[in-house]
C-alpha positions in Angstrom: 101.6 123.2 102.1 100.2 125.8 100.2 97.5 128.5 101.5 94.2 127.3 100.2 94.5 124.0 101.4 95.0 125.2 105.1 91.7 127.3 104.1 89.9 124.7 103.2 90.8 122.5 106.2 90.0 125.4 108.1 86.4 125.9 107.0 86.2 121.5 107.4 87.1 122.6 111.4 84.2 125.8 111.3 81.7 124.1 109.7 81.7 120.4 111.1 83.9 121.0 114.5 83.4 124.6 115.7 79.8 122.9 117.6 82.5 120.1 119.5 84.9 122.3 120.9 84.0 121.3 124.2 84.3 117.7 123.4 87.4 115.5 124.0 88.4 114.5 120.8 91.2 112.6 118.8 92.3 114.0 115.8 94.3 111.9 113.5 96.5 113.8 110.8 97.6 111.4 107.9 100.3 112.6 106.5 101.3 115.4 109.1 104.7 116.2 108.4 105.6 119.6 108.2 106.4 120.4 104.7 105.7 124.1 104.6 102.9 124.2 106.9 100.7 121.9 109.0 97.1 121.9 110.1 98.1 121.5 113.9 97.6 124.9 114.9 93.4 124.6 113.5 93.0 122.0 116.0 94.7 123.6 119.4 91.7 123.3 121.4 92.5 122.0 125.0 89.8 119.4 124.9 90.8 118.0 121.6 94.2 115.5 121.2 96.1 115.9 117.9 98.3 113.0 116.6 100.2 113.6 113.3 100.6 110.5 111.8 103.4 109.9 108.9 105.4 107.2 107.6 108.7 108.6 108.4 110.1 111.0 111.9 110.0 114.6 111.2 108.6 117.8 112.5 105.0 117.6 113.5 104.7 113.7 113.3 103.7 112.2 116.9 103.3 108.9 115.2 105.2 106.8 112.4 103.6 104.3 110.7 105.6 100.8 109.9 103.5 100.0 107.0 101.2 102.5 104.7 97.9 100.1 104.4 98.4 98.3 107.7 98.3 100.8 110.9 98.7 98.3 113.7 99.8 101.3 115.7 96.2 102.8 115.5 93.3 100.8 117.1 90.2 100.1 115.4 87.3 102.6 116.1 89.4 105.0 118.2 89.7 108.1 115.9 86.9 110.7 116.5 88.6 112.4 113.3 90.7 111.5 110.4 92.1 114.3 108.3 94.5 114.3 105.2 95.3 116.9 103.1 97.9 117.1 100.1 99.0 112.9 100.6 96.7 110.8 98.9 97.9 111.8 95.5 101.5 110.5 96.7 99.9 107.0 97.8 99.8 104.3 95.3 97.5 102.8 96.4 95.0 105.1 98.4 92.0 103.1 98.5 93.6 100.5 101.2 94.5 104.2 102.6 90.5 104.6 102.6 90.0 101.2 104.2 92.3 102.2 107.1 90.6 105.6 107.6 87.0 103.7 107.6 88.7 101.2 110.2 90.2 103.6 112.9 87.4 106.1 112.7 84.5 105.8 115.3 80.8 105.5 114.2 79.6 108.7 113.7 83.7 109.9 112.9 84.3 112.3 110.3 87.3 112.2 107.7 87.8 115.3 106.0 90.6 114.8 102.9 92.2 117.0 100.4 93.4 116.4 97.0 94.7 117.9 94.0 92.6 118.1 91.2 95.3 119.2 88.5 98.8 120.7 88.9 102.0 119.8 87.9 104.0 116.5 88.5 105.6 116.9 92.1 107.4 113.4 93.6 107.3 112.7 97.4 108.2 110.5 96.6 105.6 109.4 94.1 103.1 111.8 92.1 100.1 109.0 91.3 96.6 110.8 91.7 94.6 113.6 90.3 91.1 113.7 92.0 87.8 115.2 91.1 84.1 115.1 92.9 82.9 111.8 91.4 86.1 110.0 92.7 85.9 111.4 96.0 82.5 109.9 96.6 83.6 106.5 95.0 87.0 106.8 97.5 83.9 107.3 100.4 81.7 104.5 98.9 84.2 101.7 98.6 85.1 102.4 102.5 81.5 102.4 103.3 81.8 106.0 104.5 78.6 108.4 103.9 80.3 111.3 101.7 78.6 114.7 103.8 80.5 116.9 100.8 82.5 116.2 97.7 83.7 119.5 95.8 86.3 121.0 93.9 87.9 124.3 93.5 87.2 124.5 89.5 88.2 128.3 89.5 91.3 130.3 90.2 90.8 132.8 93.5 92.0 135.9 92.9 93.3 136.3 96.9 95.5 133.1 96.2 98.7 133.3 94.4 99.4 130.5 91.2 101.3 128.6 93.7 97.7 127.9 95.5 95.6 128.0 92.4 97.5 125.2 90.2 96.3 122.7 92.0 92.3 123.2 92.2 92.1 120.8 95.2 89.0 118.9 95.6 87.7 118.1 99.1 85.8 115.6 100.6 84.1 115.3 103.6 82.8 111.5 105.3 80.9 110.2 107.8 81.1 106.7 109.1 77.8 105.6 109.6 76.9 103.1 112.7 78.1 99.5 111.4 75.5 96.1 112.4 77.4 93.2 113.9 77.6 91.7 110.5 79.6 94.3 108.8 82.0 94.7 112.0 83.0 91.1 111.7 83.4 91.2 108.0 85.5 94.4 108.1 87.5 92.7 110.6 88.1 89.2 108.9 89.1 91.8 105.5 91.7 93.6 107.8 93.4 89.7 109.1 93.0 88.7 105.5 95.1 91.3 103.8 97.2 91.6 106.6 98.3 87.9 106.7 97.2 86.6 103.4 98.1 89.7 101.2 96.6 88.8 97.4 99.5 90.9 95.6 103.3 90.7 96.3 103.4 94.7 96.9 106.7 95.7 98.0 108.2 99.2 99.1 110.5 101.4 96.7 112.4 104.1 97.4 112.9 106.9 94.8 116.0 107.9 93.8 116.8 111.8 92.7 119.9 113.1 90.8 120.0 117.0 90.4 122.1 118.3 87.8 122.9 121.8 87.7 125.3 124.3 85.5 125.2 127.1 87.7 125.0 125.5 91.2 121.4 126.0 91.7 119.3 123.1 92.0 116.0 122.7 90.2 113.4 119.8 89.4 113.2 120.2 86.1 117.0 119.7 85.9 116.4 116.1 87.5 116.3 112.5 86.7 114.7 109.6 88.6 115.2 105.8 89.4 113.4 103.5 91.6 114.8 101.0 93.8 113.3 98.0 96.0 114.2 97.1 99.6 116.0 94.5 101.3 118.1 93.6 98.5 121.4 94.5 96.7 120.8 96.2 93.3 122.6 98.0 90.7 120.8 101.4 89.9 122.2 102.9 86.5 120.4 106.3 86.0 121.2 108.2 82.6 121.7 112.1 82.9 120.3 113.7 79.4 122.8 115.0 77.0 124.5 118.1 77.9 123.5 117.5 81.8 126.1 119.7 83.8 127.4 118.3 86.8 128.3 121.2 89.3 127.1 119.8 91.6 125.7 116.6 91.1 123.1 115.8 94.2 121.5 112.6 95.1 117.9 112.6 97.2 116.4 109.4 98.5 112.4 109.3 99.4 110.9 106.5 100.7 109.6 104.7 104.0 113.0 103.2 104.7 115.5 103.9 107.9 118.7 103.0 106.3 120.4 102.9 103.0 123.8 100.9 102.3 126.0 101.9 99.3 128.7 99.5 98.4 129.8 101.4 95.4 128.8 104.6 93.3 130.4 105.9 90.0 130.2 108.6 87.3 130.8 107.8 84.0 129.8 107.8 80.3 129.2 104.7 77.7 132.9 104.6 77.1 134.8 106.0 79.8 134.7 106.1 83.9 134.5 109.8 85.3 134.6 108.9 89.3 134.3 105.7 91.0 134.2 104.8 94.6 133.7 101.1 96.2 135.8 100.8 99.4 134.7 102.1 102.4 138.0 104.7 102.3 137.4 105.7 98.8 133.3 106.2 99.7 134.5 109.0 102.5 134.9 111.6 99.8 130.9 111.6 99.4 129.2 114.0 101.9 126.1 113.6 103.7 123.7 116.5 104.5 120.3 116.7 104.7 118.4 114.7 107.1 120.9 112.0 107.0 124.1 110.9 108.8 127.1 108.7 108.6 127.1 105.2 110.6 129.7 103.1 111.3 130.7 100.4 108.7 133.7 98.7 107.8 132.2 97.4 104.0 130.3 100.4 103.1 128.9 103.6 103.4 125.7 103.1 106.1 123.8 106.2 106.1 120.9 106.5 108.6 117.9 108.8 107.7 116.8 111.2 110.2 114.0 113.2 108.2 112.2 113.9 104.8 115.5 115.1 103.0 118.3 112.8 103.0 120.9 114.0 100.4 124.2 112.8 98.8 127.0 114.6 97.2 129.1 113.6 94.9 132.8 115.4 94.8 133.3 118.0 91.6 134.9 116.2 89.1 136.2 117.8 85.4 133.6 118.8 83.0 132.8 115.7 80.1 133.7 117.1 76.6 130.9 116.6 74.0 127.5 115.9 74.1 127.6 112.2 75.6 125.2 111.7 78.1 126.3 110.9 81.7 125.5 108.2 83.9 125.5 107.7 87.7 125.3 104.1 88.5 124.6 103.1 92.6 124.9 99.3 93.9 122.8 99.9 97.0 120.3 98.3 99.3 117.5 99.9 101.4 116.5 98.6 104.4 112.8 98.7 104.9 113.1 97.9 108.6 115.0 99.4 111.6 118.4 98.0 112.0 119.8 97.0 115.4 121.5 99.7 117.2 125.2 99.7 116.7 
């Protein structure tokens, strides 16, 4: 989280909640996982209950949602405030998220949403959107909320560094109006139909990011991406750029999942295999790091995801002569649901 985002959320707290310090408020923070900071300290009033909500466990997460667009863990009309900062740009179908925000808000409840209007692509695990004030107002209207304010920081501010200013964040504050009986019934049936009779065949994906390096320093610009579906075995070939160096070669996995199975992994050119591991004993040479740990399995490498940054390192291999592109290929399966304990 960059400082200007924190300050914008602090301004929302000051302008819209300061007078309610002594009320018992439930404040839900959507996308709360602490990645270089969180909003929790802003809402640490004795009478307030802050609940950090995210799609994966981690620091500052009190509740893990099983589905990004169907929050069965949160009751309808249960939250006084929903806050969401630097999250919706990573949400593929943010309009569905807005419907869930509106559903869980009490009548007269407030939401505050902060999203970038500019800035470079940054995956976590996807990076889909940049939003302007008209977009914010449209989001609120789609969900049946009243936009209280919608604004963008268009200019660079001298008291922030480039990391903060590059995003030119947009801020939406919206209120849920009291709903007539007929609208409450329509919202209930819309939620029911979406849950049990979905129109789309949306399924979750996991992003696979492969870092390559010549000096041991891992950089976003020295990485390539691929995607994998969930709950089926897939062969995933990932082509590195020509002349890519591979000391070290690290693979990160990003998405809503609990367990990854890897049956084989190889590093090759079009003509020659440089490294391959496809049996359980061979796969033991791979290094598991970050928010992941190895689970016992006799057939393949099974990795338990414990946080936001699971990592897999290939062992050192000889440099490949010439400029032939390298291909990392995995046969893998991502489990979107928790497996029974072994």
